N, C-alpha and C positions, 0 to 999 in steps of 0.2 A: 505495501500500501504506500503511495507517495505520499508525501508533508501535504500537497496542495487538498488530498481527498479528505484531510482531517476536519472537520468543522469548526469555525472559529469559536463555537462554547464549549469545546472539547479543547483547542488550543491555550484557551484563556486560562485552564485551571491549573493549579498549583500541583506538586506531587501530590502533597497529603489530598487533596481535594481529589483526583484522579482516582487515588487507590478507595477513598472513601466510595466513591461510585461504584469500583470495580467491585467491593466488597458487597454491597448493596447488590447490586447485580447477580454475583453470585449467590447469594442466599436466596434470593427470589428464584433463582433456576435449581436450585438445590432442594428447594420445599415444593418443587412443581406450580408452584402458584400462577404460572401465566401459560395461556395458550401456546401451540405451535406456532403460529404467525408471529405474537410477540415474542417467544423465544428466540427466534433468528434476528429481529430485529435489535434484541438485546447481546445476543452475541456479537452483532454486527457493530455496536456501541461500544462491547468489550474491546474489539480489536482493535479501534479508532484510539481508545483511552488507553491500551498498550502500547500502541506505536508512539502515542504522544509520550509516555512515560519513558521509552527508549530513548525517545531522542532529548529529551531534556535531563536523562542521565550522559549522553553522546556530550552532550554540550557542556555539562558542568565537568566530566572528564578534560575535555579539550581545555577548559577555562584551568583546572588543577595542572596540566602538564605543560600548560605555556607558563604559570606562574614558576614553578618548579625546575626551568628553564632557564628562568631570567636569573 
């Protein structure tokens, strides 16, 4: 998934906010509280949130590496 496919509301989340939303979605899916169509939407949202968190970690790693090299 390319970065431009991540919705703005996901991109604006902090790491904690993204993790909290992921936890809520996983809990909902694990408890079988949704219909299949909703589960598909939730799963797609999880992928977007996961990609966003991955991007945040990569950005932070790059910042740390640059500081270390200075």
